[in-house]
ROROBA-45211 format. One record per residue: residue number from 1; y, x, z negated of N, C-alpha, C in turn. Coordinates in Angstrom, 2 decimals. Atoms other than C-alpha are relative to their C-alpha. Layout:
   vexpa        ny        nx        nz       cay       cax       caz        cy        cx        cz
     NUM         Y         X         Z         Y         X         Z         Y         X         Z
...
END
This chain:
   vexpa        ny        nx        nz       cay       cax       caz        cy        cx        cz
       1      0.09      1.31     -0.79    -65.39     53.79     22.47     -0.72     -1.31     -0.87
       2      1.09      1.27      0.78    -68.13     51.83     20.11      1.02     -0.33     -0.96
       3     -1.04      0.24      1.12    -65.46     52.20     17.02      1.00     -1.10      0.60
       4     -1.00      0.76     -0.59    -62.80     50.59     19.23     -0.41     -1.55      0.15
       5      0.52      1.56     -0.10    -65.17     47.48     20.28     -0.31     -0.46     -1.40
       6      0.81      0.58      1.49    -66.33     47.41     16.58      1.24     -0.56     -0.39
       7     -1.27      0.41      1.15    -62.61     47.03     15.41      0.70     -1.24      1.08
       8     -0.59      0.87     -0.54    -61.44     44.65     18.05     -0.85     -1.49      0.21
       9      0.88      1.83     -0.04    -64.29     41.91     18.39      0.36     -0.81     -0.77
      10     -0.40      0.83      1.00    -63.66     40.67     14.79      1.28     -0.60      0.65
      11     -1.23      0.59     -0.45    -60.07     39.86     16.22     -0.32     -0.81      1.25
      12      0.17      1.11     -1.34    -61.21     38.28     19.52     -0.93     -0.90     -0.25
      13      0.98      1.28      0.47    -64.04     36.21     17.70      1.21     -0.99     -0.78
      14     -0.54      0.90      1.12    -61.41     35.08     14.99      1.25     -0.91      0.87
      15     -1.01      1.28     -1.26    -58.72     33.84     18.13     -0.54     -0.76      0.80
      16      0.60      0.79     -0.92    -61.44     32.43     20.01     -0.74     -1.54     -0.83
      17      0.72      1.41      0.26    -62.51     29.56     17.26      0.88     -0.88      0.26
      18     -0.77      1.53     -0.77    -61.66     26.09     18.71      0.74     -0.11     -1.65
      19     -0.87      0.69      1.00    -59.03     24.77     16.56      0.77      1.04     -0.81
      20     -0.85     -1.09      1.07    -57.93     28.08     14.60      1.57      0.15      0.39
      21     -1.38     -0.35     -0.21    -54.25     28.49     14.35      0.24      1.63      0.31
      22     -0.31     -1.44     -0.51    -52.70     31.55     15.89      0.98      0.32     -1.37
      23     -0.84     -0.90      1.16    -51.22     34.20     13.32      1.53     -0.54      0.15
      24     -1.28      0.33     -0.16    -47.92     32.94     12.32      0.59     -1.05     -0.02
      25     -0.20      1.46     -0.26    -48.13     29.37     13.16      0.56     -0.60     -1.19
      26     -0.26      1.23      0.95    -47.71     28.09      9.40      1.62      0.70      0.10
      27     -1.28     -0.50     -0.07    -43.88     27.60      8.50     -0.23      0.57     -1.46
      28      0.06     -0.88      1.42    -42.71     29.56      5.21      1.13     -0.88     -0.83
      29     -0.40      0.54      1.08    -41.18     27.89      2.42      0.64      0.90     -1.17
      30     -0.40     -0.72      1.24    -39.48     29.30     -1.05     -0.69     -1.09     -0.77
      31      0.44      0.97      1.27    -41.14     27.67     -4.31      0.77      1.00     -1.11
      32     -0.50     -0.40      1.44    -40.16     28.39     -7.96     -0.59     -0.49     -0.69
      33      0.46      0.64      1.07    -42.08     28.29    -11.03      0.81      1.13     -1.06
      34     -1.06     -0.35      1.38    -39.47     29.03    -14.03      0.76      0.99      0.69
      35     -0.63     -0.77     -0.39    -38.08     32.40    -13.10     -0.19      0.68      1.37
      36      1.24     -0.62     -0.67    -40.71     33.41    -10.38      0.43     -0.69      1.38
      37      0.25      0.45     -1.32    -40.08     33.14     -6.70     -1.10      0.19      0.94
      38      1.34      0.10     -0.30    -42.77     32.61     -4.57      0.64     -0.31      1.70
      39     -0.16      0.35     -1.49    -42.69     32.70     -0.34     -1.23     -0.28      0.41
      40      1.25      0.72     -0.33    -45.24     30.40      0.73     -0.45     -0.33      1.61
      41      0.43      0.46     -1.61    -46.71     29.77      4.24     -0.52     -1.45     -0.39
      42     -0.05      1.72      0.11    -47.05     25.67      4.58     -1.55      0.40      0.43
      43      0.66      0.66     -1.02    -50.66     24.83      5.56     -0.26     -1.17     -0.21
      44     -0.25      1.84      0.11    -50.00     21.11      5.92     -0.63     -0.86      1.35
      45      1.02      0.74     -1.15    -52.53     20.23      9.23     -1.18      0.75     -0.42
      46      1.35     -0.31      0.20    -56.08     20.43      9.38     -0.23      1.14     -0.07
      47      0.37     -1.36     -0.27    -56.36     23.35     11.41      0.60      1.19     -0.75
      48     -0.49     -0.80      0.88    -54.12     25.41      9.05     -0.47      0.13     -1.40
      49      0.10      0.29      1.33    -55.20     23.90      6.19     -1.95      0.91      0.05
      50      1.48     -0.95      0.13    -59.36     25.23      7.49      0.12      1.28      0.18
      51     -0.37     -1.48     -0.48    -58.01     28.61      8.45      0.37      0.47     -1.32
      52     -0.26     -0.47      1.07    -56.07     29.08      5.46      0.24      1.71     -0.48
      53     -0.36     -1.26      0.31    -55.96     32.87      4.24     -1.47      1.15      0.24
      54      1.38     -0.53     -0.48    -59.50     33.58      5.83      0.52      1.71      0.80
      55     -0.15     -1.40     -0.65    -59.60     37.44      7.05      1.21      0.72     -0.59
      56     -1.25     -0.73      0.73    -56.46     38.41      4.75     -0.86      1.05     -0.85
      57      0.52     -1.16      1.19    -57.09     41.82      2.99      0.99      0.30     -1.16
      58     -1.16     -0.26      0.58    -53.51     41.88      1.77      0.95     -1.35     -0.08
      59     -0.97      1.01     -0.02    -50.62     39.58      0.65      1.22      0.72     -0.65
      60     -1.41     -0.42      0.42    -46.81     40.72      0.20     -0.03     -0.68     -1.40
      61     -0.43      0.86      1.37    -45.60     40.35     -3.39      0.65     -0.82     -0.04
      62     -0.80      1.13      0.26    -44.88     37.13     -4.51     -0.40     -0.78      1.03
      63      0.42      0.64     -1.20    -46.61     35.79     -1.27     -1.29     -0.61     -0.05
      64      1.57      1.14      0.12    -49.22     32.87     -1.09      0.38     -0.91      0.98
      65      0.27      1.15     -1.06    -50.01     29.73      0.67     -0.21     -0.80     -0.43
      66     -0.11      1.43      0.41    -49.26     26.03     -0.15     -1.01     -0.50      1.19
      67      0.93      0.70     -0.58    -51.90     23.93      1.02      0.49     -1.49     -0.31
      68     -0.93      1.10      0.34    -50.10     20.48      1.36     -1.36     -1.21      0.91
      69      1.13      1.75     -0.34    -52.57     16.54      1.66      1.16     -0.79      0.07
      70     -0.40      0.90     -0.23    -51.15     13.62      2.62     -0.16     -0.84     -1.51
      71      0.47      0.68      0.74    -52.96     11.52     -0.16     -0.49      0.76     -1.21
      72      0.60     -0.70      0.95    -53.66     12.57     -3.67     -1.79     -0.02      0.04
      73      1.64     -0.29      0.21    -57.33     13.71     -4.37     -0.56      1.16     -1.13
      74      0.46     -1.27      0.72    -59.54     16.13     -6.46     -0.86      0.87      1.14
      75      0.64     -0.71     -1.05    -59.53     18.48     -3.59     -0.47      1.31     -0.72
      76      0.33     -0.92      0.50    -61.30     21.62     -3.76      0.22      1.46      1.16
      77     -0.04     -1.42     -0.83    -61.27     25.49     -2.13     -1.15      0.48     -0.32
      78      0.99     -1.10      0.51    -63.64     28.00     -1.41      0.80      1.01      0.66
      79     -0.38     -1.61     -0.49    -63.52     31.87     -0.19     -0.95      0.29      1.13
      80      0.70     -0.19     -1.48    -65.34     31.56      3.23      0.67      0.97      0.46
      81     -0.47     -0.63     -0.72    -64.60     34.45      5.15      1.50      0.80     -0.59
      82     -0.99     -0.44      0.90    -61.77     35.57      2.56     -0.76      1.05     -1.01
      83      0.50     -0.90      0.66    -62.25     39.13      1.40      1.28      0.07     -1.01
      84     -1.12     -0.64      0.78    -58.81     39.04     -0.57     -0.35     -1.13     -1.66
      85      0.08      1.14      1.45    -59.55     37.77     -4.65      1.34     -1.04      0.20
      86     -1.14      1.01     -0.11    -57.41     34.74     -4.89     -0.13     -0.69     -1.74
      87     -0.21      0.90      1.05    -56.20     32.29     -7.94      0.81     -1.06      0.90
      88     -0.60      1.10     -1.01    -55.47     28.84     -6.67      0.68     -0.77     -1.11
      89     -0.98      0.87      0.57    -52.83     26.53     -8.64     -0.56     -1.52      0.50
      90      0.08      1.74     -0.47    -53.83     22.61     -8.02      1.78     -0.56     -0.57
      91     -1.26      0.69      0.41    -50.64     20.80     -8.25     -0.04     -1.32      0.50
      92     -0.33      1.37     -0.63    -49.84     17.11     -8.23      1.30     -0.49      0.31
      93     -1.11      0.49     -0.67    -47.69     15.03     -6.95      1.55      0.23     -0.51
      94     -1.33     -0.54      0.67    -44.75     15.75     -9.61     -0.01      1.05      0.16
      95     -0.49     -1.49      0.04    -44.99     19.19     -9.21     -0.58      0.70     -1.22
      96      0.48     -0.81      1.16    -46.77     19.70    -12.03     -1.81      0.82     -0.01
      97      1.02     -0.37      0.00    -49.87     22.27    -12.42     -0.88     -0.86     -0.90
      98      1.31      0.57      0.73    -53.10     20.50    -13.20     -0.92      0.78     -0.61
      99      0.44     -1.58      0.50    -55.31     23.72    -13.13      0.09      1.26      0.55
     100     -0.54     -0.63     -1.03    -55.38     26.89    -12.08     -2.07      0.89      0.04
     101      0.96     -0.95      0.02    -58.73     28.91    -11.06     -0.45      1.21      0.59
     102      0.26     -1.17     -0.63    -59.98     32.39     -9.97     -0.96     -0.19      0.81
     103      0.86      0.14     -1.23    -61.91     32.60     -6.80     -0.44      1.25      0.42
     104      0.69     -1.15     -0.20    -64.12     35.64     -6.02      0.18      0.06      1.72
     105     -0.12     -0.24     -1.70    -63.89     37.12     -2.09     -1.58     -0.60      0.49
     106      1.46      0.22     -0.99    -66.30     35.86      0.56     -1.01     -0.67     -0.64
     107      0.93      0.83      0.40    -67.99     33.26     -1.28      0.26     -1.63      0.58
     108     -0.32      1.36     -0.72    -68.87     29.48     -0.67      0.27     -0.84     -1.52
     109     -0.49      0.72      1.41    -68.43     28.24     -4.43      1.04     -0.55     -0.11
     110     -1.24      0.64     -0.17    -66.11     25.48     -4.50      0.69      0.17     -1.65
     111     -0.83      0.13      0.72    -63.21     25.41     -6.85      0.96     -1.25      0.19
     112     -0.45      1.50     -0.28    -62.15     21.62     -7.67      1.39     -0.30     -0.92
     113     -0.97      0.43      1.38    -58.83     20.24     -9.09     -0.41     -0.80     -0.80
     114      0.68      0.53      1.09    -59.31     18.70    -12.47      0.48     -1.21     -0.04
     115     -0.33      1.13     -0.09    -57.39     15.58    -11.41      0.61     -0.17      1.61
     116     -0.74      0.11     -1.20    -55.64     14.27     -8.28      0.87      0.97      0.42
     117     -0.79     -1.11     -0.40    -53.68     16.71     -6.50      0.54     -0.41      1.52
     118     -0.17      0.19     -1.29    -51.64     16.79     -3.10      0.34      1.66      0.62
     119     -0.58     -1.41     -0.32    -50.70     20.72     -3.28     -1.06      0.70     -0.75
     120      1.20     -1.23      0.53    -53.01     23.85     -3.97      0.87      1.27      0.66
     121     -0.97     -1.40      0.09    -51.03     27.33     -4.54     -0.79      1.22      0.21
     122      0.51     -1.17      0.04    -53.00     30.36     -3.44      0.59      1.08      0.06
     123     -0.25     -1.00      0.43    -52.05     33.49     -4.63     -0.83      1.35     -0.42
     124      1.17     -1.45      0.07    -53.67     37.24     -5.22     -0.45     -0.63     -1.76
     125      1.31      0.51      1.12    -56.55     36.96     -8.07      1.33      0.48     -1.50
     126     -0.66     -0.44      1.34    -54.21     37.03    -11.50      1.46      0.20      0.14
     127     -1.65      0.43     -0.18    -50.55     36.26    -10.25      0.38     -0.65     -1.07
     128     -0.53      0.64      1.23    -50.28     33.34    -12.51     -0.28      0.28     -1.40
     129      0.20     -0.73      1.28    -51.90     34.82    -15.54      0.97      1.22     -0.63
     130     -1.01     -1.27      0.06    -49.80     38.15    -14.88      1.61     -0.85     -0.41
     131     -1.32      0.65      0.45    -46.53     35.68    -15.56     -0.04     -1.26     -0.71
     132      0.00      1.13      1.23    -47.69     33.16    -18.11     -0.09     -1.29      0.55
     133     -0.12      1.78     -0.52    -47.94     30.30    -15.89     -1.54     -0.51     -0.06
     134      1.21      1.18      0.78    -50.41     27.43    -16.87     -0.18     -1.12      0.38
     135      0.41      1.45     -0.62    -51.82     24.15    -16.18      1.67     -0.78     -0.84
     136     -1.15      1.01      0.52    -48.34     21.58    -17.10      1.06      0.94      0.17
     137     -1.17     -0.57     -0.74    -46.01     24.26    -15.61      0.54     -0.66      1.18
     138     -0.39      0.57     -1.37    -43.81     22.66    -12.63      0.33      1.03      0.68
     139     -0.15     -0.38     -1.37    -43.39     23.95     -9.24      0.85     -0.35      0.43
     140     -1.15      0.49     -0.93    -40.23     23.53     -7.57      0.17      0.63      1.72
     141     -0.04     -0.26     -1.37    -39.34     23.68     -3.98     -0.87     -0.40      0.80
     142      1.07      0.44     -0.69    -42.27     21.55     -2.90      0.34     -0.64      1.20
     143     -0.60      1.06     -0.87    -42.00     19.64      0.32     -0.39     -1.30     -0.34
     144     -0.05      1.50      0.43    -41.97     15.98      0.20     -1.42     -0.75      0.79
END
């Protein structure tokens, strides 16, 4: 019984966070970088961006999260409550990758865009490097 309580309590805690989106609330789109296709959940509201990929321990193959802002800025990401190591590509309004950063799990260290961006794409750590994707590459399928 104690094991069951220990397993259920974190789930109930997450679901009780004020403003936390329900699981599966994020719309999903398909992105392209060269010949690579990506299924991306879209975090385009403050609650979805705040929650991001927190508490996820696994992502399906070629699956990530696209963060979308209304105004270009040098946004920063961190990994609070995120046990999955991720890489983030910061993307400008023209769809060009500005920089890619590797982020370590469960840290509050910030990783910032090198120039103003309106998108950030989080994938499992090493996903971009394994496919030879780097700054300057273009991302297709981004929302307007």
